[in-house]
PDB file of N, H, CA, C and O in Angstrom:
ATOM      1  N   UNK A   1      92.822  44.145  11.032  1.00  0.00           N
ATOM      2  CA  UNK A   1      93.793  44.547  12.021  1.00  0.00           C
ATOM      3  C   UNK A   1      93.137  45.578  12.927  1.00  0.00           C
ATOM      4  O   UNK A   1      92.459  46.494  12.461  1.00  0.00           O
ATOM      5  N   UNK A   2      93.345  45.416  14.210  1.00  0.00           N
ATOM      6  H   UNK A   2      93.895  44.671  14.588  1.00  0.00           H
ATOM      7  CA  UNK A   2      92.842  46.375  15.183  1.00  0.00           C
ATOM      8  C   UNK A   2      94.030  47.117  15.788  1.00  0.00           C
ATOM      9  O   UNK A   2      94.953  46.507  16.326  1.00  0.00           O
ATOM     10  N   UNK A   3      93.989  48.429  15.690  1.00  0.00           N
ATOM     11  H   UNK A   3      93.239  48.925  15.253  1.00  0.00           H
ATOM     12  CA  UNK A   3      95.039  49.288  16.231  1.00  0.00           C
ATOM     13  C   UNK A   3      94.444  50.075  17.392  1.00  0.00           C
ATOM     14  O   UNK A   3      93.422  50.743  17.232  1.00  0.00           O
ATOM     15  N   UNK A   4      95.073  49.999  18.548  1.00  0.00           N
ATOM     16  H   UNK A   4      95.903  49.456  18.678  1.00  0.00           H
ATOM     17  CA  UNK A   4      94.612  50.741  19.721  1.00  0.00           C
ATOM     18  C   UNK A   4      95.635  51.814  20.067  1.00  0.00           C
ATOM     19  O   UNK A   4      96.819  51.524  20.241  1.00  0.00           O
ATOM     20  N   UNK A   5      95.169  53.061  20.167  1.00  0.00           N
ATOM     21  H   UNK A   5      94.208  53.297  20.025  1.00  0.00           H
ATOM     22  CA  UNK A   5      96.032  54.176  20.550  1.00  0.00           C
ATOM     23  C   UNK A   5      95.374  54.894  21.723  1.00  0.00           C
ATOM     24  O   UNK A   5      94.225  55.326  21.631  1.00  0.00           O
ATOM     25  N   UNK A   6      96.109  55.017  22.822  1.00  0.00           N
ATOM     26  H   UNK A   6      97.043  54.666  22.896  1.00  0.00           H
ATOM     27  CA  UNK A   6      95.625  55.741  23.991  1.00  0.00           C
ATOM     28  C   UNK A   6      96.357  57.079  24.040  1.00  0.00           C
ATOM     29  O   UNK A   6      97.568  57.112  24.255  1.00  0.00           O
ATOM     30  N   UNK A   7      95.639  58.173  23.844  1.00  0.00           N
ATOM     31  H   UNK A   7      94.655  58.145  23.669  1.00  0.00           H
ATOM     32  CA  UNK A   7      96.282  59.487  23.759  1.00  0.00           C
ATOM     33  C   UNK A   7      96.252  60.244  25.089  1.00  0.00           C
ATOM     34  O   UNK A   7      96.587  61.428  25.135  1.00  0.00           O
ATOM     35  N   UNK A   8      95.858  59.573  26.158  1.00  0.00           N
ATOM     36  H   UNK A   8      95.587  58.612  26.121  1.00  0.00           H
ATOM     37  CA  UNK A   8      95.691  60.241  27.452  1.00  0.00           C
ATOM     38  C   UNK A   8      96.939  61.015  27.877  1.00  0.00           C
ATOM     39  O   UNK A   8      96.832  62.147  28.348  1.00  0.00           O
ATOM     40  N   UNK A   9      98.109  60.421  27.717  1.00  0.00           N
ATOM     41  H   UNK A   9      98.196  59.501  27.334  1.00  0.00           H
ATOM     42  CA  UNK A   9      99.346  61.066  28.175  1.00  0.00           C
ATOM     43  C   UNK A   9     100.067  61.865  27.084  1.00  0.00           C
ATOM     44  O   UNK A   9     101.143  62.414  27.322  1.00  0.00           O
ATOM     45  N   UNK A  10      99.477  61.927  25.898  1.00  0.00           N
ATOM     46  H   UNK A  10      98.603  61.481  25.704  1.00  0.00           H
ATOM     47  CA  UNK A  10     100.122  62.692  24.831  1.00  0.00           C
ATOM     48  C   UNK A  10      99.803  64.178  24.984  1.00  0.00           C
ATOM     49  O   UNK A  10      98.696  64.553  25.372  1.00  0.00           O
ATOM     50  N   UNK A  11     100.782  65.006  24.675  1.00  0.00           N
ATOM     51  H   UNK A  11     101.681  64.701  24.359  1.00  0.00           H
ATOM     52  CA  UNK A  11     100.620  66.443  24.867  1.00  0.00           C
ATOM     53  C   UNK A  11     100.418  67.227  23.582  1.00  0.00           C
ATOM     54  O   UNK A  11      99.927  68.355  23.612  1.00  0.00           O
ATOM     55  N   UNK A  12     100.796  66.635  22.449  1.00  0.00           N
ATOM     56  H   UNK A  12     101.196  65.719  22.424  1.00  0.00           H
ATOM     57  CA  UNK A  12     100.679  67.379  21.197  1.00  0.00           C
ATOM     58  C   UNK A  12     100.623  66.410  20.022  1.00  0.00           C
ATOM     59  O   UNK A  12     100.860  65.211  20.168  1.00  0.00           O
ATOM     60  N   UNK A  13     100.303  66.962  18.854  1.00  0.00           N
ATOM     61  H   UNK A  13     100.111  67.936  18.735  1.00  0.00           H
ATOM     62  CA  UNK A  13     100.136  66.129  17.671  1.00  0.00           C
ATOM     63  C   UNK A  13     101.440  65.450  17.260  1.00  0.00           C
ATOM     64  O   UNK A  13     101.403  64.342  16.725  1.00  0.00           O
ATOM     65  N   UNK A  14     102.577  66.075  17.493  1.00  0.00           N
ATOM     66  H   UNK A  14     102.607  66.975  17.928  1.00  0.00           H
ATOM     67  CA  UNK A  14     103.858  65.473  17.136  1.00  0.00           C
ATOM     68  C   UNK A  14     104.036  64.132  17.850  1.00  0.00           C
ATOM     69  O   UNK A  14     104.514  63.170  17.249  1.00  0.00           O
ATOM     70  N   UNK A  15     103.658  64.065  19.113  1.00  0.00           N
ATOM     71  H   UNK A  15     103.270  64.847  19.601  1.00  0.00           H
ATOM     72  CA  UNK A  15     103.767  62.804  19.858  1.00  0.00           C
ATOM     73  C   UNK A  15     102.861  61.738  19.253  1.00  0.00           C
ATOM     74  O   UNK A  15     103.244  60.572  19.163  1.00  0.00           O
ATOM     75  N   UNK A  16     101.668  62.134  18.843  1.00  0.00           N
ATOM     76  H   UNK A  16     101.357  63.081  18.917  1.00  0.00           H
ATOM     77  CA  UNK A  16     100.750  61.199  18.196  1.00  0.00           C
ATOM     78  C   UNK A  16     101.307  60.747  16.855  1.00  0.00           C
ATOM     79  O   UNK A  16     101.250  59.565  16.516  1.00  0.00           O
ATOM     80  N   UNK A  17     101.837  61.678  16.107  1.00  0.00           N
ATOM     81  H   UNK A  17     101.883  62.638  16.382  1.00  0.00           H
ATOM     82  CA  UNK A  17     102.421  61.369  14.801  1.00  0.00           C
ATOM     83  C   UNK A  17     103.612  60.428  14.946  1.00  0.00           C
ATOM     84  O   UNK A  17     103.791  59.526  14.127  1.00  0.00           O
ATOM     85  N   UNK A  18     104.422  60.628  15.974  1.00  0.00           N
ATOM     86  H   UNK A  18     104.276  61.360  16.639  1.00  0.00           H
ATOM     87  CA  UNK A  18     105.584  59.773  16.214  1.00  0.00           C
ATOM     88  C   UNK A  18     105.194  58.320  16.499  1.00  0.00           C
ATOM     89  O   UNK A  18     106.003  57.412  16.307  1.00  0.00           O
ATOM     90  N   UNK A  19     103.969  58.097  16.951  1.00  0.00           N
ATOM     91  H   UNK A  19     103.311  58.834  17.106  1.00  0.00           H
ATOM     92  CA  UNK A  19     103.478  56.730  17.188  1.00  0.00           C
ATOM     93  C   UNK A  19     103.083  56.021  15.892  1.00  0.00           C
ATOM     94  O   UNK A  19     102.787  54.826  15.910  1.00  0.00           O
ATOM     95  N   UNK A  20     103.075  56.738  14.779  1.00  0.00           N
ATOM     96  H   UNK A  20     103.315  57.708  14.765  1.00  0.00           H
ATOM     97  CA  UNK A  20     102.678  56.153  13.507  1.00  0.00           C
ATOM     98  C   UNK A  20     101.209  56.309  13.212  1.00  0.00           C
ATOM     99  O   UNK A  20     100.656  55.592  12.379  1.00  0.00           O
ATOM    100  N   UNK A  21     100.575  57.241  13.889  1.00  0.00           N
ATOM    101  H   UNK A  21     101.024  57.824  14.566  1.00  0.00           H
ATOM    102  CA  UNK A  21      99.142  57.491  13.761  1.00  0.00           C
ATOM    103  C   UNK A  21      98.679  57.594  12.309  1.00  0.00           C
ATOM    104  O   UNK A  21      97.716  56.935  11.918  1.00  0.00           O
ATOM    105  N   UNK A  22      99.344  58.401  11.523  1.00  0.00           N
ATOM    106  H   UNK A  22     100.127  58.937  11.841  1.00  0.00           H
ATOM    107  CA  UNK A  22      98.917  58.628  10.131  1.00  0.00           C
ATOM    108  C   UNK A  22      99.062  57.364   9.284  1.00  0.00           C
ATOM    109  O   UNK A  22      98.236  57.107   8.409  1.00  0.00           O
ATOM    110  N   UNK A  23     100.099  56.583   9.537  1.00  0.00           N
ATOM    111  H   UNK A  23     100.770  56.792  10.248  1.00  0.00           H
ATOM    112  CA  UNK A  23     100.301  55.346   8.779  1.00  0.00           C
ATOM    113  C   UNK A  23      99.203  54.334   9.094  1.00  0.00           C
ATOM    114  O   UNK A  23      98.721  53.641   8.198  1.00  0.00           O
ATOM    115  N   UNK A  24      98.803  54.247  10.375  1.00  0.00           N
ATOM    116  H   UNK A  24      99.195  54.811  11.102  1.00  0.00           H
ATOM    117  CA  UNK A  24      97.734  53.323  10.751  1.00  0.00           C
ATOM    118  C   UNK A  24      96.420  53.703  10.066  1.00  0.00           C
ATOM    119  O   UNK A  24      95.679  52.826   9.622  1.00  0.00           O
ATOM    120  N   UNK A  25      96.129  54.991   9.977  1.00  0.00           N
ATOM    121  H   UNK A  25      96.731  55.704  10.338  1.00  0.00           H
ATOM    122  CA  UNK A  25      94.877  55.423   9.356  1.00  0.00           C
ATOM    123  C   UNK A  25      94.834  55.097   7.863  1.00  0.00           C
ATOM    124  O   UNK A  25      93.750  54.937   7.303  1.00  0.00           O
ATOM    125  N   UNK A  26      95.971  54.999   7.225  1.00  0.00           N
ATOM    126  H   UNK A  26      96.852  55.129   7.680  1.00  0.00           H
ATOM    127  CA  UNK A  26      96.024  54.733   5.785  1.00  0.00           C
ATOM    128  C   UNK A  26      95.948  53.252   5.445  1.00  0.00           C
ATOM    129  O   UNK A  26      95.698  52.901   4.292  1.00  0.00           O
ATOM    130  N   UNK A  27      96.158  52.377   6.424  1.00  0.00           N
ATOM    131  H   UNK A  27      96.361  52.662   7.361  1.00  0.00           H
ATOM    132  CA  UNK A  27      96.184  50.934   6.157  1.00  0.00           C
ATOM    133  C   UNK A  27      94.775  50.420   5.872  1.00  0.00           C
ATOM    134  O   UNK A  27      93.824  50.742   6.583  1.00  0.00           O
ATOM    135  N   UNK A  28      94.665  49.621   4.822  1.00  0.00           N
ATOM    136  H   UNK A  28      95.438  49.360   4.244  1.00  0.00           H
ATOM    137  CA  UNK A  28      93.387  48.993   4.491  1.00  0.00           C
ATOM    138  C   UNK A  28      93.105  47.888   5.505  1.00  0.00           C
ATOM    139  O   UNK A  28      94.025  47.327   6.100  1.00  0.00           O
ATOM    140  N   UNK A  29      91.836  47.589   5.691  1.00  0.00           N
ATOM    141  H   UNK A  29      91.089  48.045   5.207  1.00  0.00           H
ATOM    142  CA  UNK A  29      91.399  46.532   6.598  1.00  0.00           C
ATOM    143  C   UNK A  29      91.899  46.749   8.026  1.00  0.00           C
ATOM    144  O   UNK A  29      92.180  45.791   8.747  1.00  0.00           O
ATOM    145  N   UNK A  30      92.007  48.005   8.422  1.00  0.00           N
ATOM    146  H   UNK A  30      91.779  48.783   7.836  1.00  0.00           H
ATOM    147  CA  UNK A  30      92.472  48.336   9.764  1.00  0.00           C
ATOM    148  C   UNK A  30      91.453  49.240  10.447  1.00  0.00           C
ATOM    149  O   UNK A  30      90.968  50.208   9.862  1.00  0.00           O
ATOM    150  N   UNK A  31      91.141  48.908  11.688  1.00  0.00           N
ATOM    151  H   UNK A  31      91.535  48.121  12.164  1.00  0.00           H
ATOM    152  CA  UNK A  31      90.282  49.743  12.516  1.00  0.00           C
ATOM    153  C   UNK A  31      91.160  50.332  13.608  1.00  0.00           C
ATOM    154  O   UNK A  31      91.861  49.604  14.311  1.00  0.00           O
ATOM    155  N   UNK A  32      91.120  51.651  13.747  1.00  0.00           N
ATOM    156  H   UNK A  32      90.550  52.243  13.176  1.00  0.00           H
ATOM    157  CA  UNK A  32      91.871  52.331  14.793  1.00  0.00           C
ATOM    158  C   UNK A  32      90.917  52.760  15.897  1.00  0.00           C
ATOM    159  O   UNK A  32      89.964  53.501  15.655  1.00  0.00           O
ATOM    160  N   UNK A  33      91.178  52.290  17.102  1.00  0.00           N
ATOM    161  H   UNK A  33      91.952  51.687  17.298  1.00  0.00           H
ATOM    162  CA  UNK A  33      90.424  52.695  18.273  1.00  0.00           C
ATOM    163  C   UNK A  33      91.308  53.657  19.040  1.00  0.00           C
ATOM    164  O   UNK A  33      92.406  53.303  19.470  1.00  0.00           O
ATOM    165  N   UNK A  34      90.821  54.878  19.209  1.00  0.00           N
ATOM    166  H   UNK A  34      89.929  55.165  18.860  1.00  0.00           H
ATOM    167  CA  UNK A  34      91.641  55.923  19.827  1.00  0.00           C
ATOM    168  C   UNK A  34      90.950  56.402  21.098  1.00  0.00           C
ATOM    169  O   UNK A  34      89.901  57.044  21.045  1.00  0.00           O
ATOM    170  N   UNK A  35      91.552  56.082  22.237  1.00  0.00           N
ATOM    171  H   UNK A  35      92.404  55.561  22.280  1.00  0.00           H
ATOM    172  CA  UNK A  35      91.024  56.576  23.501  1.00  0.00           C
ATOM    173  C   UNK A  35      91.438  58.024  23.688  1.00  0.00           C
ATOM    174  O   UNK A  35      92.552  58.410  23.331  1.00  0.00           O
ATOM    175  N   UNK A  36      90.550  58.817  24.243  1.00  0.00           N
ATOM    176  H   UNK A  36      89.646  58.504  24.532  1.00  0.00           H
ATOM    177  CA  UNK A  36      90.770  60.244  24.446  1.00  0.00           C
ATOM    178  C   UNK A  36      90.989  60.941  23.104  1.00  0.00           C
ATOM    179  O   UNK A  36      91.720  61.928  23.021  1.00  0.00           O
ATOM    180  N   UNK A  37      90.356  60.424  22.062  1.00  0.00           N
ATOM    181  H   UNK A  37      89.762  59.623  22.129  1.00  0.00           H
ATOM    182  CA  UNK A  37      90.509  60.968  20.711  1.00  0.00           C
ATOM    183  C   UNK A  37      90.054  62.403  20.560  1.00  0.00           C
ATOM    184  O   UNK A  37      90.491  63.100  19.645  1.00  0.00           O
ATOM    185  N   UNK A  38      89.171  62.859  21.456  1.00  0.00           N
ATOM    186  H   UNK A  38      88.816  62.293  22.199  1.00  0.00           H
ATOM    187  CA  UNK A  38      88.698  64.243  21.345  1.00  0.00           C
ATOM    188  C   UNK A  38      89.838  65.249  21.511  1.00  0.00           C
ATOM    189  O   UNK A  38      89.716  66.402  21.098  1.00  0.00           O
ATOM    190  N   UNK A  39      90.947  64.811  22.115  1.00  0.00           N
ATOM    191  H   UNK A  39      91.046  63.874  22.450  1.00  0.00           H
ATOM    192  CA  UNK A  39      92.105  65.702  22.256  1.00  0.00           C
ATOM    193  C   UNK A  39      92.687  66.082  20.897  1.00  0.00           C
ATOM    194  O   UNK A  39      93.297  67.140  20.743  1.00  0.00           O
ATOM    195  N   UNK A  40      92.487  65.197  19.908  1.00  0.00           N
ATOM    196  H   UNK A  40      91.991  64.338  20.033  1.00  0.00           H
ATOM    197  CA  UNK A  40      93.075  65.405  18.590  1.00  0.00           C
ATOM    198  C   UNK A  40      92.024  65.339  17.482  1.00  0.00           C
ATOM    199  O   UNK A  40      92.334  64.966  16.351  1.00  0.00           O
ATOM    200  N   UNK A  41      90.787  65.699  17.805  1.00  0.00           N
ATOM    201  H   UNK A  41      90.534  66.002  18.724  1.00  0.00           H
ATOM    202  CA  UNK A  41      89.713  65.534  16.828  1.00  0.00           C
ATOM    203  C   UNK A  41      89.922  66.347  15.557  1.00  0.00           C
ATOM    204  O   UNK A  41      89.375  65.988  14.514  1.00  0.00           O
ATOM    205  N   UNK A  42      90.682  67.414  15.607  1.00  0.00           N
ATOM    206  H   UNK A  42      91.126  67.706  16.454  1.00  0.00           H
ATOM    207  CA  UNK A  42      90.962  68.190  14.394  1.00  0.00           C
ATOM    208  C   UNK A  42      91.834  67.431  13.402  1.00  0.00           C
ATOM    209  O   UNK A  42      91.918  67.815  12.236  1.00  0.00           O
ATOM    210  N   UNK A  43      92.477  66.367  13.845  1.00  0.00           N
ATOM    211  H   UNK A  43      92.408  66.055  14.793  1.00  0.00           H
ATOM    212  CA  UNK A  43      93.364  65.587  12.986  1.00  0.00           C
ATOM    213  C   UNK A  43      92.749  64.258  12.547  1.00  0.00           C
ATOM    214  O   UNK A  43      93.359  63.511  11.781  1.00  0.00           O
ATOM    215  N   UNK A  44      91.543  63.966  13.032  1.00  0.00           N
ATOM    216  H   UNK A  44      91.048  64.572  13.653  1.00  0.00           H
ATOM    217  CA  UNK A  44      90.886  62.700  12.684  1.00  0.00           C
ATOM    218  C   UNK A  44      90.126  62.840  11.371  1.00  0.00           C
ATOM    219  O   UNK A  44      89.684  63.935  11.021  1.00  0.00           O
ATOM    220  N   UNK A  45      89.971  61.731  10.641  1.00  0.00           N
ATOM    221  H   UNK A  45      90.329  60.842  10.925  1.00  0.00           H
ATOM    222  CA  UNK A  45      89.228  61.778   9.368  1.00  0.00           C
ATOM    223  C   UNK A  45      87.773  62.182   9.578  1.00  0.00           C
ATOM    224  O   UNK A  45      87.220  62.023  10.666  1.00  0.00           O
ATOM    225  N   UNK A  46      87.169  62.705   8.524  1.00  0.00           N
ATOM    226  H   UNK A  46      87.618  62.834   7.640  1.00  0.00           H
ATOM    227  CA  UNK A  46      85.765  63.133   8.598  1.00  0.00           C
ATOM    228  C   UNK A  46      84.823  61.966   8.873  1.00  0.00           C
ATOM    229  O   UNK A  46      83.757  62.163   9.457  1.00  0.00           O
ATOM    230  N   UNK A  47      85.193  60.768   8.469  1.00  0.00           N
ATOM    231  H   UNK A  47      86.059  60.609   7.996  1.00  0.00           H
ATOM    232  CA  UNK A  47      84.317  59.611   8.655  1.00  0.00           C
ATOM    233  C   UNK A  47      84.548  58.914  10.002  1.00  0.00           C
ATOM    234  O   UNK A  47      84.214  57.739  10.155  1.00  0.00           O
ATOM    235  N   UNK A  48      85.109  59.621  10.963  1.00  0.00           N
ATOM    236  H   UNK A  48      85.381  60.576  10.839  1.00  0.00           H
ATOM    237  CA  UNK A  48      85.365  59.065  12.290  1.00  0.00           C
ATOM    238  C   UNK A  48      84.050  58.770  12.998  1.00  0.00           C
ATOM    239  O   UNK A  48      83.122  59.580  12.974  1.00  0.00           O
ATOM    240  N   UNK A  49      83.982  57.612  13.624  1.00  0.00           N
ATOM    241  H   UNK A  49      84.735  56.955  13.644  1.00  0.00           H
ATOM    242  CA  UNK A  49      82.833  57.211  14.425  1.00  0.00           C
ATOM    243  C   UNK A  49      83.214  57.424  15.887  1.00  0.00           C
ATOM    244  O   UNK A  49      84.195  56.856  16.366  1.00  0.00           O
ATOM    245  N   UNK A  50      82.440  58.238  16.590  1.00  0.00           N
ATOM    246  H   UNK A  50      81.642  58.700  16.201  1.00  0.00           H
ATOM    247  CA  UNK A  50      82.722  58.539  17.986  1.00  0.00           C
ATOM    248  C   UNK A  50      81.826  57.689  18.876  1.00  0.00           C
ATOM    249  O   UNK A  50      80.609  57.660  18.696  1.00  0.00           O
ATOM    250  N   UNK A  51      82.432  56.998  19.837  1.00  0.00           N
ATOM    251  H   UNK A  51      83.421  57.022  19.984  1.00  0.00           H
ATOM    252  CA  UNK A  51      81.695  56.171  20.788  1.00  0.00           C
ATOM    253  C   UNK A  51      82.047  56.659  22.189  1.00  0.00           C
ATOM    254  O   UNK A  51      83.216  56.685  22.573  1.00  0.00           O
ATOM    255  N   UNK A  52      81.034  57.039  22.939  1.00  0.00           N
ATOM    256  H   UNK A  52      80.084  57.018  22.627  1.00  0.00           H
ATOM    257  CA  UNK A  52      81.219  57.497  24.306  1.00  0.00           C
ATOM    258  C   UNK A  52      80.548  56.509  25.241  1.00  0.00           C
ATOM    259  O   UNK A  52      79.398  56.125  25.026  1.00  0.00           O
ATOM    260  N   UNK A  53      81.262  56.096  26.277  1.00  0.00           N
ATOM    261  H   UNK A  53      82.196  56.408  26.452  1.00  0.00           H
ATOM    262  CA  UNK A  53      80.709  55.181  27.272  1.00  0.00           C
ATOM    263  C   UNK A  53      80.664  55.917  28.604  1.00  0.00           C
ATOM    264  O   UNK A  53      81.688  56.372  29.113  1.00  0.00           O
ATOM    265  N   UNK A  54      79.461  56.027  29.157  1.00  0.00           N
ATOM    266  H   UNK A  54      78.629  55.658  28.743  1.00  0.00           H
ATOM    267  CA  UNK A  54      79.279  56.730  30.425  1.00  0.00           C
ATOM    268  C   UNK A  54      78.688  55.778  31.451  1.00  0.00           C
ATOM    269  O   UNK A  54      77.905  54.890  31.112  1.00  0.00           O
ATOM    270  N   UNK A  55      79.071  55.970  32.713  1.00  0.00           N
ATOM    271  H   UNK A  55      79.707  56.691  32.988  1.00  0.00           H
ATOM    272  CA  UNK A  55      78.455  55.191  33.781  1.00  0.00           C
ATOM    273  C   UNK A  55      77.210  55.924  34.258  1.00  0.00           C
ATOM    274  O   UNK A  55      77.177  57.152  34.333  1.00  0.00           O
ATOM    275  N   UNK A  56      76.199  55.148  34.575  1.00  0.00           N
ATOM    276  H   UNK A  56      76.225  54.150  34.514  1.00  0.00           H
ATOM    277  CA  UNK A  56      74.984  55.710  35.150  1.00  0.00           C
ATOM    278  C   UNK A  56      75.127  55.706  36.663  1.00  0.00           C
ATOM    279  O   UNK A  56      76.176  55.323  37.181  1.00  0.00           O
ATOM    280  N   UNK A  57      74.109  56.119  37.368  1.00  0.00           N
ATOM    281  H   UNK A  57      73.257  56.430  36.947  1.00  0.00           H
ATOM    282  CA  UNK A  57      74.162  56.092  38.833  1.00  0.00           C
ATOM    283  C   UNK A  57      74.369  54.672  39.333  1.00  0.00           C
ATOM    284  O   UNK A  57      75.050  54.453  40.335  1.00  0.00           O
ATOM    285  N   UNK A  58      73.783  53.709  38.636  1.00  0.00           N
ATOM    286  H   UNK A  58      73.230  53.887  37.822  1.00  0.00           H
ATOM    287  CA  UNK A  58      74.004  52.310  38.970  1.00  0.00           C
ATOM    288  C   UNK A  58      75.336  51.904  38.347  1.00  0.00           C
ATOM    289  O   UNK A  58      75.459  51.866  37.123  1.00  0.00           O
ATOM    290  N   UNK A  59      76.317  51.606  39.163  1.00  0.00           N
ATOM    291  H   UNK A  59      76.217  51.637  40.158  1.00  0.00           H
ATOM    292  CA  UNK A  59      77.674  51.340  38.680  1.00  0.00           C
ATOM    293  C   UNK A  59      77.737  50.155  37.703  1.00  0.00           C
ATOM    294  O   UNK A  59      78.709  50.029  36.958  1.00  0.00           O
ATOM    295  N   UNK A  60      76.737  49.305  37.697  1.00  0.00           N
ATOM    296  H   UNK A  60      75.948  49.407  38.302  1.00  0.00           H
ATOM    297  CA  UNK A  60      76.723  48.133  36.815  1.00  0.00           C
ATOM    298  C   UNK A  60      76.106  48.418  35.456  1.00  0.00           C
ATOM    299  O   UNK A  60      76.013  47.516  34.623  1.00  0.00           O
ATOM    300  N   UNK A  61      75.687  49.637  35.217  1.00  0.00           N
ATOM    301  H   UNK A  61      75.761  50.369  35.894  1.00  0.00           H
ATOM    302  CA  UNK A  61      75.068  50.004  33.950  1.00  0.00           C
ATOM    303  C   UNK A  61      75.941  51.024  33.222  1.00  0.00           C
ATOM    304  O   UNK A  61      76.624  51.840  33.841  1.00  0.00           O
ATOM    305  N   UNK A  62      75.902  50.955  31.902  1.00  0.00           N
ATOM    306  H   UNK A  62      75.347  50.292  31.399  1.00  0.00           H
ATOM    307  CA  UNK A  62      76.639  51.903  31.073  1.00  0.00           C
ATOM    308  C   UNK A  62      75.696  52.475  30.009  1.00  0.00           C
ATOM    309  O   UNK A  62      74.783  51.801  29.533  1.00  0.00           O
ATOM    310  N   UNK A  63      75.940  53.712  29.662  1.00  0.00           N
ATOM    311  H   UNK A  63      76.682  54.260  30.049  1.00  0.00           H
ATOM    312  CA  UNK A  63      75.217  54.339  28.561  1.00  0.00           C
ATOM    313  C   UNK A  63      76.214  54.507  27.435  1.00  0.00           C
ATOM    314  O   UNK A  63      77.269  55.113  27.625  1.00  0.00           O
ATOM    315  N   UNK A  64      75.893  53.976  26.253  1.00  0.00           N
ATOM    316  H   UNK A  64      75.036  53.484  26.099  1.00  0.00           H
ATOM    317  CA  UNK A  64      76.772  54.031  25.103  1.00  0.00           C
ATOM    318  C   UNK A  64      76.163  54.974  24.077  1.00  0.00           C
ATOM    319  O   UNK A  64      75.018  54.805  23.657  1.00  0.00           O
ATOM    320  N   UNK A  65      76.942  55.964  23.683  1.00  0.00           N
ATOM    321  H   UNK A  65      77.872  56.101  24.023  1.00  0.00           H
ATOM    322  CA  UNK A  65      76.493  56.962  22.708  1.00  0.00           C
ATOM    323  C   UNK A  65      77.363  56.831  21.464  1.00  0.00           C
ATOM    324  O   UNK A  65      78.589  56.907  21.546  1.00  0.00           O
ATOM    325  N   UNK A  66      76.725  56.633  20.311  1.00  0.00           N
ATOM    326  H   UNK A  66      75.729  56.571  20.244  1.00  0.00           H
ATOM    327  CA  UNK A  66      77.454  56.514  19.046  1.00  0.00           C
ATOM    328  C   UNK A  66      77.029  57.666  18.153  1.00  0.00           C
ATOM    329  O   UNK A  66      75.840  57.896  17.932  1.00  0.00           O
ATOM    330  N   UNK A  67      78.022  58.386  17.645  1.00  0.00           N
ATOM    331  H   UNK A  67      78.988  58.199  17.824  1.00  0.00           H
ATOM    332  CA  UNK A  67      77.707  59.466  16.719  1.00  0.00           C
ATOM    333  C   UNK A  67      78.762  59.539  15.639  1.00  0.00           C
ATOM    334  O   UNK A  67      78.680  60.390  14.753  1.00  0.00           O
TER     335      UNK A  67
END
């Protein structure tokens, strides 16, 4: 199962929690993709994989950083 959460318009952890965030993280065989996740990084699991996609000067190229 793929769960997508976009936190761009969320203002606080309560709003994220109201979306069922914690329940999604507990589900087996589920991958959660969280856009703007750095807003709530204190609430993410320690085993979180961070992926950053940046545009280069050439608009057709992207730099992908995984940490």
